[in-house]
C-alpha distance (Angstrom), angle and dihedral (degrees) to the residues before:
residue distance angle dihedral
M1 . . .
A2 3.79 . .
G3 3.78 118.0 .
R4 3.78 125.8 -120.9
A5 3.81 95.6 -107.4
Q6 3.84 93.0 51.3
V7 3.77 99.5 54.9
E8 3.80 129.2 76.6
L9 3.79 108.5 -140.5
L10 3.79 102.5 173.3
E11 3.77 119.7 103.4
K12 3.78 114.6 -115.2
N13 3.80 97.7 -140.7
Q14 3.77 136.5 11.5
P15 3.82 107.9 -140.1
R16 3.80 116.4 -119.5
Q17 3.77 105.6 169.0
E18 3.80 119.5 71.1
R19 3.78 93.8 -116.1
A20 3.79 91.6 51.3
K21 3.81 90.6 47.9
R22 3.79 90.3 52.9
T23 3.80 90.8 50.6
Y24 3.80 91.4 48.2
E25 3.81 92.1 50.3
A26 3.81 91.0 45.8
I27 3.80 88.7 56.2
L28 3.81 92.0 52.0
V29 3.81 93.1 45.7
A30 3.80 90.9 49.1
A31 3.80 91.8 49.3
A32 3.81 92.1 49.5
E33 3.80 91.6 50.5
L34 3.79 92.3 48.0
L35 3.78 92.5 48.6
V36 3.79 87.6 60.7
E37 3.80 94.8 42.9
V38 3.82 104.8 40.7
G39 3.83 106.1 9.9
V40 3.76 132.7 -123.9
E41 3.81 95.6 -71.7
R42 3.80 95.2 56.9
I43 3.78 99.8 37.5
S44 3.81 113.6 107.9
T45 3.78 140.4 173.7
N46 3.82 88.6 -108.1
L47 3.81 91.7 56.3
I48 3.81 92.4 44.0
A49 3.81 93.0 49.8
E50 3.80 92.3 47.0
R51 3.82 92.3 49.7
A52 3.82 91.5 46.0
G53 3.81 91.2 51.0
I54 3.80 95.0 -119.7
T55 3.78 137.2 107.3
V56 3.78 122.5 -97.0
P57 3.85 91.3 -115.0
A58 3.81 87.7 54.4
L59 3.81 89.8 53.6
Y60 3.81 89.9 49.5
R61 3.80 89.9 59.1
Y62 3.80 86.3 71.7
F63 3.80 106.5 24.6
P64 3.82 131.4 29.8
N65 3.82 94.8 -150.6
K66 3.80 144.5 -13.6
Y67 3.79 92.3 -83.7
A68 3.79 91.0 60.7
V69 3.81 89.1 52.7
L70 3.80 90.9 50.3
H71 3.80 90.0 45.4
A72 3.82 89.9 55.4
L73 3.81 90.2 48.4
G74 3.79 90.6 49.4
A75 3.80 93.0 47.3
K76 3.80 90.2 51.7
L77 3.81 91.6 52.3
M78 3.82 93.6 43.6
D79 3.81 89.0 51.7
R80 3.80 91.1 53.2
Q81 3.79 92.0 48.5
N82 3.80 91.2 47.1
E83 3.80 91.2 50.5
V84 3.81 88.1 56.1
A85 3.80 91.1 49.5
E86 3.81 92.7 47.1
A87 3.80 92.3 50.1
W88 3.80 88.7 49.8
F89 3.81 92.6 50.7
E90 3.80 91.7 47.8
G91 3.78 89.7 51.4
H92 3.80 92.0 55.3
L93 3.79 101.9 40.9
G94 3.81 92.8 93.2
H95 3.80 93.5 58.7
T96 3.78 120.0 101.1
D97 3.81 96.9 -165.5
P98 3.85 115.6 74.2
R99 3.81 88.9 -153.3
Q100 3.80 88.0 71.3
L101 3.78 88.3 58.0
L102 3.81 90.5 51.1
A103 3.80 91.4 48.6
G104 3.79 88.4 59.4
I105 3.80 96.9 57.2
Y106 3.80 94.2 96.3
P107 3.84 93.2 54.7
L108 3.81 88.6 49.5
L109 3.82 92.6 51.8
K110 3.81 90.5 44.3
M111 3.80 93.5 52.1
T112 3.82 91.8 45.5
Y113 3.79 90.0 50.2
E114 3.79 92.5 49.1
V115 3.81 97.1 48.9
T116 3.81 88.7 48.5
L117 3.80 90.6 48.7
E118 3.81 90.4 49.9
Q119 3.80 91.2 55.1
P120 3.82 109.8 87.0
G121 3.80 106.1 -115.9
G122 3.81 90.6 8.1
L123 3.80 95.5 149.7
E124 3.79 92.8 43.4
I125 3.81 90.7 49.9
I126 3.81 90.5 53.0
Q127 3.79 90.8 47.7
S128 3.80 91.5 50.8
L129 3.82 91.1 50.5
R130 3.80 88.7 53.7
A131 3.82 98.0 42.3
V132 3.81 106.3 36.0
A133 3.80 112.8 77.0
P134 3.83 97.9 -146.2
L135 3.82 90.6 52.7
Q136 3.79 100.3 45.2
E137 3.80 96.8 87.9
L138 3.81 91.1 60.6
R139 3.80 91.1 59.0
L140 3.80 93.3 43.2
T141 3.80 92.9 49.5
S142 3.80 91.3 50.8
H143 3.80 91.8 49.9
R144 3.81 91.5 48.6
L145 3.80 91.5 53.3
V146 3.81 93.7 50.3
A147 3.82 91.5 44.7
E148 3.81 91.2 51.8
R149 3.79 89.2 50.8
F150 3.80 91.3 49.2
A151 3.80 92.2 48.7
G152 3.79 90.8 48.3
A153 3.81 93.1 49.8
L154 3.81 92.6 50.2
A155 3.80 92.6 44.1
E156 3.80 89.3 52.6
L157 3.80 91.6 50.8
L158 3.80 91.8 47.4
H159 3.82 94.1 42.1
E160 3.79 90.2 -126.7
A161 3.77 137.1 123.0
A162 3.81 114.8 -99.7
G163 3.82 98.3 -121.3
E164 3.79 129.7 177.6
T165 3.81 94.9 -81.2
F166 3.78 91.5 49.3
A167 3.81 90.4 48.6
L168 3.81 91.1 50.6
Q169 3.80 92.4 49.3
A170 3.78 91.3 49.1
R171 3.81 92.2 48.5
M172 3.80 92.0 49.9
S173 3.80 89.7 50.3
I174 3.78 93.8 49.4
D175 3.80 93.5 47.3
M176 3.79 89.8 48.0
G177 3.79 89.2 51.7
Y178 3.80 92.7 52.2
D179 3.81 90.2 46.5
V180 3.81 89.5 52.9
V181 3.82 90.5 50.5
E182 3.79 90.3 49.1
M183 3.81 90.8 49.9
A184 3.81 90.3 50.7
L185 3.80 88.7 53.3
E186 3.80 95.4 45.4
E187 3.79 105.9 36.8
R188 3.79 110.5 84.7
S189 3.81 97.0 176.7
L190 3.83 96.5 62.6
P191 3.82 130.9 57.0
P192 3.82 106.5 -100.5
Y193 3.81 95.9 -139.8
D194 3.81 90.7 51.3
I195 3.81 88.2 54.5
L196 3.80 90.0 50.3
R197 3.82 92.5 48.9
E198 3.79 93.1 50.2
G199 3.79 91.2 46.5
A200 3.80 90.9 50.2
R201 3.79 90.4 49.4
M202 3.81 91.8 51.6
I203 3.81 92.7 50.1
A204 3.81 91.9 46.0
E205 3.83 91.7 49.8
Y206 3.80 89.9 49.4
W207 3.81 90.3 55.6
R208 3.79 94.4 42.4
A209 3.80 88.0 58.2
I210 3.80 90.3 49.5
L211 3.80 92.1 49.0
Q212 3.80 91.6 48.3
E213 3.80 90.6 52.6
Q214 3.79 90.8 50.3
S215 3.81 93.3 48.9
A216 3.81 90.0 49.5
D217 3.83 93.0 54.5
């Protein structure tokens, strides 16, 4: 597997004309379909170009390699997940009781699950961001941003500074939430919404214990 420093992940060109935009989207759709069908190890620029109905040189006008295509797919999915999280935070900023924030964890997990499910190849994209070294930083950066937002929202509700411990607790909660969503997508033997509910309950109980410790100090 190629290392992070050896792989160019930036797109070559952002499409501006309608025809170019259609070609760009066709590349992403083809890559998502192939991720599901052949997996991240076997996917290639040749396969992507063939599925998209273009030549390989035409693909290279937009992306230098398959990792850049997967990076663009991952960024698109992370953006959608982050939009869900941001809307959720905005909807809870007016509350004065942090328990109301905790009560909303299940809806957040549910919405994150559903936007990921709506994305063709959503689970496979997440798995590639976790497994492929050049793509891992994209996932980590997205999780850091959401965790910082979560820590800031809780700190605001508690009228406290978001210190290192708070930041760590928020990051653990966010990563647990994404793991729960991934489990709901992967696990075929259990109802996905039951998984999400249990995951939400675990995260909420974790924060209730933290809040109780803080009120006792």
